[in-house]
N, C-alpha and C positions, 0 to 999 in steps of 0.2 A: 622175330623178323618184322611183324606188323606191316606187311605190304599187302597189296591187293591179292596177290597169290596166296599169302598165308591166311588172309581173311576167308578166302574161298575154301581153303583146307579146313579151317576152323568150323565153317558152316557145314561142310561135308561130314566132319567128325561128329558135330553135335547131332545132325540128322541121323547118321547111320548108327551111332552108339545108342541114342535114345530108342530108335526102332528095333535095334538088335536086343536091347535090354527089355523093352516093354511091348514091342509091336510084332508085325508080321515077319520080320527078318529072323525071328527066333525060331529056327527050323529044327525038326526032329533029326534031320541028317547031320547038322552041325553039332547038335547035342550028343549024338552017337559018336561023332568023331572025337570029341573032347568032353571032359567032365563038365566043362563050362565053356560054351561057345564064345564067350567074351575073350578067352585066352587066344583062340585062333584069330579072332578079330584084331586083337592087339598086335599080334605078330604080322598080320597082313597089312595093317595100317602103318606100322613102323616101316615095313619094306616099301610101301607106297610113298611115304614121305622121303625116305632115303633115296629112292629112285629119282624123284623130282628135284632134290637138292644135292644130288650126288657130287658134283664138282666142289661146291662150297664145303660140304661135310668132309670130303677127302682132304681139302686144304686145311681145314680146322684140325683134322686128325694129325696131320703132319706138323702142326704148330704146337702140339702138346709138349710141355716141359716138366721134367721130374720135380723140380723145385716147386713149381706152381701146383702140381698135384698134391705134394706134401702140405703146402701152405693153405691152399683153398679147399681142395677136395677132401683130404683127410682131416685137416685142421678144423674146418667148419662142420664136418660130420660129427666130430667130437664135441664141438660147441653145441650143436643141435641136440645131441644126446644129453649133455649136461643141463641145458635149458629145460628140456622135457622132464628130466629126472627131478630137477628142483621144483618145477611146476606141479608135478603129480605128488611128490612126497610132501611138499608144503601144504597142498590142499587136501590130500587124502591120508597122509602118513604112510603111504605104501606105493609101490610101483604099479603103474597101469599100462602094461605092455601086453599085447596079444601073444598067446602061445601058439606055436605052429608045430605040426608034426614034420620032422626033418626027413625028407626023401630026396632022391636025385631030382625029381620033377620040381618039388617045392623050392629047392636051392636054385635051380636054373630059372624058375619063374620069378623068384624074389630078387635074385642078384643080377639077372641079365635082362629078361623080358620087361619087367616092371620099370626099372630105372630108365632104360632107353625109351620105351613107349611114353612114359609120363613126362620125361624131360623134353622129348620132341613136341608133345602136345602143349603142356602147360607153360613151358619156358620158350622153346625155340619158335613156335608159331605165334605165341601171344606177345612176346616182348621184343622191343626194338633196340638193338645194341647201339644204334647210332644216336640214341637219346640217353640222357643221364638217368640215374636211378630216380631222381626227383621227378623228372618228366614222365617216367614210366610208372609212377606211384599208384595211379588209379588202376591201371592194367595189372600191376602186381597184386593189388588187393583183390581185384575181380578174379584173376586166374588162381589166386590162392584160395579163395572161397570155393571155386569150382573144384580145385584139387581136394580140399577138405570134404566137399560134398561127394566127390567120387570115391571117398573112403568111408562113406556112411555105413556101409555093410561091415567093413573091417572094424569100425569103431563101435558097432553094435548099439548105435544110438547114444553112446556116452559122450556128453558134451565136452568133457576134458580131453578125451582122445581126439575129438574133432579140432579142438584148439591146438593140440600137438601137431596135427597135420597142417593146420593153417600156418603155424610158426615155421614148420619145416619148409613149406612152400615159399615163405618170405625169404628164408635163408638160401634156398636153392636159387631163387630169383636174383638175390644179391650176388651170389657166386657167378652166375651166368653173365649178368650185366657188368660185373667188375672185370671178369676175364675176357668177356666177349667171345667165349668159346663154349659151346654146349657140352662138350665132352668133360669139362671140369665139373659141371653140375651133375652129369650122368655118373661120374666117378664118386662124387660126394654122396649121391643117392645110393650107389653101390656100397660104399663104406658104411653108411648109416644102417642100411638093411642088413649088412653082414654082422654088425655089432648087435643089432636087435635079435637077429636069428640065432646067434650062437652064445651071446652073453646073458640074454634074458629069456631064454626058452626053457620051459619045463620047470 
């Protein structure tokens, strides 16, 4: 969006997420409510964004087309998987994907909560669909770095995994700006996570 409104949201997100992760907002009550209070935060912040952009998001939801889902969401998720596969195998001779224990909660978190939250934050709030991809290039790089940094724990400090997340973010941004609809990048994120969760787990 890249409007004054979205900038305010980004600042609120940066402040609250940093303090929730490192500061006084990390409360015993929230930790007891969930195994990781960042999960509850992600859900609440997603609802917060959806509430303020309700009309626009409903319009975009109605504009979804099956053909575009296949072409961009599914197609680019496969491209992202292949790019990361080639990157890791060429550099390490082996796959570098995290293993997850598959439970109902992990499936919901990985396939629903994470794609919606991360696409709302790193694409919907940061990028301006009224500008070209070229004119968004600096913001794409910035938001992609933040996206990769946000996965620092998942990557366990592995630089190649962080590069994977950075490449993913670039592709998510491309899909969002090309379609001008956040739901296509959310679905791409969903398909990618789905393939990682079930094809490369265990």
